[in-house]
N, C-alpha and C positions, 0 to 999 in steps of 0.2 A: 397504434403505435407499435413498432417493432424495436425492441431490444436489440443492442448488439454488444457482442464481445470482441475487442479489438486488440490485436497485440502489437506494440510500437517500439521501435527501438530510437532512443534518443542520445544525442553525445555533444558534450560541450565541456571544456575544462572548468567551468565554475558550477556544472551542476554538483549537488552536494556528494561528498566523498569521493570524487573523481580523481583527484591527486592523490588520495591514499591508495586506491586499489592500484594505481598506476606504479607506486612505489612499493607495494607489496603484491607483487603480481601473483602470489599464491593465494592471495584472500578472494573468498567469495561472500558477497554480500546479499542479505535478503532483509528486507522491511518486516518487522514484527508487527501485523496489520491489527491483531488482537490486542495488544498491549493497552492497557488502562492509561494513556496518557492524560494527564492533567491539562486542559486547554491553557491554563494560565503559566503552567511552568516553563513551557518551550522547550521541553525535553521530548527526544523520539528514540524508539529503540529498535535496534536491528540485530539480526542472529549474523555473526561472523564465523567463519570457517578460515583458518590459516595455519601454516606450518610454523609461524615465528610470528607470536602475538607482539613482541618487542620491536620488530620491524614493522608489524602494523601500526603499533602506536607511534612509532618515530614518524610515520606517513601523516598520523593525525595531527602531530605536534607542528606540522609544516604544511597542513593543509588549511589554505585561506577561507575556507567554506564552513570550517569546525570550530567552535568556540570551546567550551568545557566538552569533557568526556568522561565517561566511567565502565569501567569491565565490572558488570554487574553480575553476571553468572559464568563461570567457566565449567566445561564438562571434559571428560578423559577424551574425547575423539576431535581434538583439535578444533572444538566449536565452542563459540561463547556469545552471551548478549550484553550488548553495549548500549549505554544511552548517550546521545548528543545532544548539543545545543547547536544550533546553527549560528552563522555569522550574517551579516547584512549584505556581505558580497556573494553569498549562495544564491544560486537560482534553483528554485523548487518547483517541481511540476504540479504535485499533488494538489495545491490550491487552484490551480487552473482546472483541473479536472473535477475538483468538489464544485467551483461555481458552474460549472457546466451540468450539475446535477449528475455527475459520474461517480464510480467508486473505484478504486485500486484493488483489483484482487489479488496481485501479485507484482512484485518489484524485485528485480536482482540485476546484478552486473554483467557484463559482456564485455570483457577486456576493459577499455577505457570508456564504452557505452553503458548503457542501460535498457533492459527489456522491461516493459511496462505491459501488463494484462489488465485492460481495464473495462469496466461495465458502463454502457451509456445507455440513456432512455430511447435514444434515436440517432441514426448515423451522422445527423446534422450537428449533433453535439460534439462532434470531434474537431469542427471548425474551430473555436477558440483556442485548443491546444495547437494547432498550425499556426494560427495568427500569432499567439505567443512565441512559437519556436522561430517564426520570421522576423519578428520584431528584436528579439533576443540573439540571432545569428545561431541557433541551435540546430544542428543536422537533426532530422527527424525522418524516419521511414516507417511505413505502414508493412508490417509483415504479413498481417491475415486478419480478416475481420469475418464474424460469423453472426448472421441475424437469428434470434430464437425469440419465443413469445414473452410478452411482457410478464413481469414478475405479478403484476396485479390480475393478470388474465389466465395465468396458470400456476399449477401447484408447483412444478418442478422437483416433486417428492418433499415438499414442504408440508409441515402440518399447518392448522390455521393459527396456530399460536406462533410459530416461527414466523409465518408470513407477516402477522401484525407485529410482531417485535422488530423486524426488518423493516419494515414501513415507517413504523414509530420512530426507529433510529435514524434513518434516512432524513424523514421531515424535521426531525429536532437538530440536525447537525452532527449528530456523533460520529458520522463516517468523515466529517471533513478534518482537513489537517491544517491548522491546529483545530482539534475538535471545538465545536460550538455548544455541545452538552455532554455531560459524564454519563457514565453507567448508572450512577444514582438518578439522573434526570430520566432517563428511558426507563430505568425500573419503577419509579414515582409515575411517569404515565400510564404504564402499563397495569399498575397497582399489584406489583409482584416485588419479592426480594432481589436484591441485586445479584446473587448467586444464581437466582432462578432466571433471571434477564440475560446474564453474561451465557447461560448453558443454552438458551433460546437462540441467541445471536450467533453463539460458535457453531452450534449444529446446524441452524438455518444457512449461514454462510458456507459452510462445507458442502450441503446438499446443492446450492446455487453453482459452487464451483465444480462438483462433480457431475452435474446436469449441461452445464456448459463448456466444460474444459474434457472431460473425458470422454473418448469415441465410444460408440456404441460396441457392445462386446468386450471392452476393456474394463478389468476389475479395478477399481480405485485401491490403494495402499489401505 
């Protein structure tokens, strides 16, 4: 089996937050993939950069894909973390990717569209994403795809503990959206503390991203 890293652009007015970023064109949106989302809460977290958060929030109030929202943290450099609850009208890509055994490594807006960087266990696992896009009239474009050795067959700079933690998290549904397992569940399966499990997942994910996204000779930040 050969894993792939694919970069895909999708666009549709019903994709989550599209109307908001159209209203506030200064905004940059990026999902907080490491956030400890409670799978039963229905809350999802994003990093937001905006020159005017009042305008951004005006967009949220008129966005048919967003229910409740909260500005959780704000920093000095025009950035904040928000939590959102989606409405039934929202088109959500992440469950399609999760069902195909994939993981979203990165998600950010590109004007009215969204750039997704996803890991898949095989190139054929991309097919459900295209099927979903066709059924829902979503514009979709494959920007690039790279193949690399399977997580199970290469260390990618991972320690044995990091690899085990990532595979357990994947198997239990921790990476699904909404999650089918909590960090506590992963930690229990690994028989370690939650902070230790969080550290293994965070560092392991970083190593995977560096090994698959950073060009040879390029130093990661």
